[in-house]
C-alpha positions as CSV (number, residue, x, y, z in Angstrom):
1,M,269.7,217.1,205.1
2,A,269.7,214.0,202.9
3,F,267.3,214.1,199.9
4,V,264.8,211.2,199.9
5,L,262.8,210.5,196.8
6,M,259.1,210.2,197.7
7,A,256.5,209.6,195.0
8,R,253.0,210.7,195.0
9,F,250.6,207.9,196.1
10,D,253.4,206.0,198.0
11,I,252.0,204.2,201.0
12,Y,253.9,204.4,204.3
13,E,253.6,202.8,207.7
14,N,252.2,205.4,210.1
15,P,255.0,206.4,212.5
16,G,252.6,208.0,215.0
17,R,251.0,206.9,218.2
18,N,247.6,206.3,216.5
19,K,249.0,203.5,214.2
20,A,246.6,201.0,215.7
21,S,243.6,202.7,214.1
22,I,245.6,204.4,211.2
23,P,248.2,201.9,210.2
24,Y,249.2,203.6,206.9
25,L,249.5,207.0,205.3
26,V,249.3,207.8,201.6
27,A,251.5,210.6,200.3
28,V,249.4,212.9,198.0
29,Q,251.7,215.8,197.6
30,S,252.7,216.6,194.0
31,N,256.1,215.2,192.9
32,V,256.9,218.7,191.6
33,I,257.0,220.0,195.2
34,S,259.8,217.8,196.6
35,G,262.1,220.1,198.5
36,L,259.9,220.8,201.6
37,A,260.5,219.4,205.0
38,T,257.0,218.1,205.2
39,R,254.8,215.8,203.1
40,I,251.0,216.0,202.7
41,V,249.4,212.6,203.6
42,I,246.0,211.1,204.0
43,P,245.4,208.4,206.6
44,L,244.4,204.9,205.6
45,R,242.0,203.4,208.3
46,H,240.8,199.8,208.8
47,L,237.4,199.4,207.2
48,A,236.4,196.9,209.8
49,G,234.0,198.6,212.2
50,F,232.8,201.1,209.7
51,S,229.7,200.7,207.6
52,K,230.3,200.7,203.9
53,L,227.0,202.4,203.5
54,T,228.0,205.4,205.6
55,L,231.2,206.1,203.7
56,P,230.6,207.9,200.3
57,P,233.1,206.1,198.0
58,D,233.9,209.3,196.1
59,L,235.2,210.8,199.4
60,F,236.5,207.7,201.1
61,P,238.1,205.4,198.4
62,L,238.7,201.8,199.4
63,I,242.2,200.4,199.1
64,V,243.2,196.7,199.7
65,I,246.6,196.0,201.3
66,D,247.6,192.4,201.9
67,G,244.0,191.2,201.5
68,K,242.6,193.7,204.1
69,D,240.3,196.6,203.3
70,Y,241.2,200.1,204.3
71,F,239.5,203.4,203.5
72,L,241.3,206.7,202.7
73,D,240.1,209.2,205.3
74,T,240.4,212.1,202.9
75,P,239.0,214.9,205.1
76,Q,241.7,214.1,207.7
77,L,244.6,214.9,205.4
78,G,247.5,216.7,206.9
79,A,251.3,217.3,206.8
80,I,253.9,215.2,208.4
81,P,257.7,215.7,208.5
82,S,259.1,213.9,205.6
83,N,261.8,212.3,207.7
84,E,259.2,210.4,209.7
85,L,258.0,208.6,206.6
86,K,260.5,205.8,206.7
87,V,258.8,202.5,205.8
88,R,257.3,202.5,202.3
89,I,255.0,199.5,202.0
90,G,253.7,200.1,198.5
91,S,251.9,202.4,196.2
92,A,248.3,203.5,195.6
93,Q,249.1,204.6,192.1
94,D,246.5,202.3,190.7
95,H,243.9,204.3,192.8
96,R,245.2,207.7,191.6
97,F,241.9,208.7,189.9
98,E,239.8,207.8,192.9
99,I,242.2,209.6,195.3
100,Q,242.3,212.7,193.1
101,A,238.5,212.7,192.9
102,A,238.3,212.5,196.7
103,L,240.7,215.5,197.0
104,D,238.6,217.4,194.4
105,R,235.5,216.8,196.5
106,V,237.2,218.1,199.7
107,F,238.5,221.2,197.9
108,G,235.4,221.8,195.7
109,S,237.2,221.2,192.4
110,Y,234.3,219.6,190.5
């Protein structure tokens, strides 16, 4: 098995069948845990079609990619095999505090 360096907050193209509604995934797993066969990710969904008023910003941070608005669907986080995350398109490192706050809200770490 080849070792692939993946950084926390890297954004990847979604390799799954639902990539029309969830085009990207954000890796949120700690960099300290790198030897696992899976990676914990959060879907990035198109904001179009969702009301900004119904999405609490502390749970669903907004991220702009190529001029388009996406929201981090934090409650839908899950694990994906690391070898399926092939196309890195960028990083959400600039949003790390908002992402961590959203994770804290989900897990009750206030």
